[in-house]
C-alpha positions, 0 to 999 in steps of 0.5 A: 633148920631153915626158918624161911628163905634164909637160915634164920628167916627173911634176911640173909645173914653171916650164917647163910654165907658160911653154910653156902661156902661150906656146902659148895666146897663139899659138893665140889671137893667131896662129891661122894660125901655130898651125895650120901648126905643128901641135904636138900635144904642146903642144896636149895639154900646154895642155889638161892644164894649163888643166884645172887650176883654178889655170890656169883661174882665170888665163885672162882669157877665162873667169871663175872658174867657167869661163864666158866673159864673155858668159855662155855655158857654162863652157869646159873644157880649153884655152879657145883650142883649143875655140873 
């Protein structure tokens, strides 16, 4: 399904943004479903995207410095996959 570092090749597209938003929502809100689905490519895509400052700053679970709201250490990669 994924044709390179991003869904359609070398460039980030709306498809990547949409899929990462979907996958992060599923992992956060439907953890049992995410585990059963076992989508390694989507998990990797999410980690790649969430490592970008543009994605990280939009994640409501983290502040702009990458730290969760409870003042814990900054979260790297996908916030939902590491907790």
